[in-house]
N, C-alpha and C positions, 0 to 999 in steps of 0.2 A: 142447471136445469137438465142437462143431458144425463147427469148422474142418476136422477130419479126417473126420467123418461126411459132410460135404458133398462132399469129394473122393472118398470111396468111392461115394457115391450117383451122382455124375457118371460115375465110371468104370464102374459097373454099367449105367447107361443107354447109355453109348457102346458097351460091349462087346456088349450085347444087340442094339442096332441094327446095328452094324458086321457082326457075324458072321452074323446071321440074314438081313439084307437082302442081303448078298453071297452067302449060301448058297441063298437062295430068291428073294425079291423084296422090294421096299420095303413091301409090304402083307402081310408074313408073318403078322402078328398076327391077320389075319382068316381064316387057314387053320386050321380045326379039326383037320386031320390032324397038325399039328405038336404038338398038345397031348394030354395024357392024357384018357381018357374022362370023368374026374371034372370036367374043365374045363367041361363042358356039363351035368353032372348036378345037378338041383335037390335041395337038401337036404330032409330029412324035415320040418323045421319050417317049410317054405315060404319060407325066405329065398332071395334071389337066388343063383344059382350063380356061380362065379367069372367065367365069361364074361359073364353078364348084368351083374354088378357092374362089370366092366371097361368094357364098352361104355356103361353108364349114365353113368359118369364122363366117358368120352371124348365122348359125345354132348353132355353139358352144356358141356364145354370148347369144342366146335365150334360150339355154338349161340351162345355168347358171343364169337364170333370177332372182333367189332369191338374187343374189349379186348386181343386178341393179334394184333399186326401180322403175325407170320409165318404164322399160320393164316389170317388175313384175306386175305393175299396169295395163298395157295394157292387159296382158293375164288374169288377174283377172276379167276384165270387158268384154273382147271379146274372143270368140272362133274362130272367123274368121274375116278377112283374116288370113292366116297362119303367116304372118310376120307383124311387126309393121309398121306404116307409116314412110316415109323416114326421117322426121325430128327427129324421135327417133332412127331409125336404124343407120343413119350416125353419130350420136353422139358417138356411141360405136365402130364403125368400125375403123380399122387402117388407117393411112394416105395413105398408099400404095393402099389399096382397094378403097379409095375415088378418088385417082388420076387415078386408073384403070377405074372407072366408066366414068370419063371425057374422057379419051383417046379413049375408045371404043364407044362413042356416034356416031350415024350415021349422024345426022343432023348438018350441019355447022351453021345453024341458032341457034340451041340450044347451041352449043359450043361458038359462038360469044356472045350470051346473057350472058353467064357465065363469059367468059374472059373479057368482057367489064367492069366488076367490078374492074378488075386490070389494065384497061387502055391499053390493048394490043390486037392484033389480035389473034384469037384462035390458029393459027399455032405457033406463037411466045410463047404463054402461054403454049401450050402443050410441047414445047421443053424445058421449064424450070422445068417441073414437076419432072423428074427423078433427075436432079441436086439438086432440093429442098429436095426431099425425101432422097437422099444420104446424104446431109449435115445434115438434121434433125436426121438421124440415128447416124451419127458421134457424134453429140451433145448429143443425148440421152444416148450414151455409154461413154460419157466423154472423147472422143478421142481428141487428140491435133489437132488444126486447123491452127495455125499461119504459120507453115512451110510445110503445106500439099499441094500436087499437086492433085487437084480435078479431078477425072477420068471422071465424067459426066459433060458436058458443054452445056450451052444453045446455041441457034442459035445466029448469029451475029447481035444482036440488035444495033441500031444506038447509043443508050445511052451507051453501053459498049465500042463502038469505040470512042465516044466523050470523055469518061473518060480514054482512053488509057489503057484499061485493057489487061493484058497478059492472054490469055485463060488458065484456069486451076488453077488460083491463088485465094487466099482469097479475094483480092480486087474485082475480078469479082463477087464473091458471095455477097460481101457487096453492090456493086452498084445495083445488081439485087434485093436484098432484099429491098434496099432503094427505088427503082423504084416502087415496089408494095406497100410498106408501105405508100408512099406519096399519093396513091389512097385510101387505105382502112382506114388509120389512120393518116391523115395529121398533126395532132397536137402532134404526138408522139415525145418524146425527145430522142428516141433511138440513133440517130446519135451522139447527144451530149454526151451520156453516153459512146459510143464507142470511141469517141475522148478523153474523160477523161481517159479511160482505156489505150489507146495507150500512152498517156502522162505519166501515172504513171509508165510505164515499158519501156520507150524509151531508157534507158541506158542498157537494158538487151536483147533487141530483134533486130534481123537483119531484118529490114523492107523490104529489097529487096526480102526476101523469101515470103512475103505477096503480092508482086506485086507493092509495093510502092517504091518511092525513100527514101533514108535515111532521107531527110528532109520532112518527111511524112506530117507534119502539114500544109504545103503550098499547098498540093494537092487540086485541084479544087473540088474533091469529097465532101469535108466537107461543101462547100457552095452551091453545086448544088441543 
């Protein structure tokens, strides 16, 4: 799972930086006009607003620049602007902060240009970000996935309906990941590796807990 999630994560970071840096400037993320008003709005419970949370993380990264050679090199050469260009900053920011940048963008044109990389409308792509972030964190903490009910679910994509996915199941996650991977890395053999993994443990796993039938190998997903 991490193999494909990492590819999607890198593709998002790259699409964000490439489109917005070329459309505006390398420090686009410091321009409040590019974001919705809620980007700077403090919540009622006193928690940091999205902008404050973003720059809190970025400041911490820049403060520890001696541990990051790329950021250190930037500050060795330049005294301003205060922050490095987006293609450096986004390399070190958490996936959650990168998805936050996308969600709070004001322009639908910008969102569509970025989500087109993944072959879906920006509203569809936005609905998948929290499910992807949630699944990524589960994987990063080595949590079990096969029998998990996924709390965060994407919008009703036609591809999920065509695959007869039960919302909240691992199968829904697999179809979603495969949909994006077909766009950003069409030569990947990830699905074949997953098929082999299923086959290796088919006598030990209840596939209905994943959203598959017990005769999982005949599911159209593998050939889609």
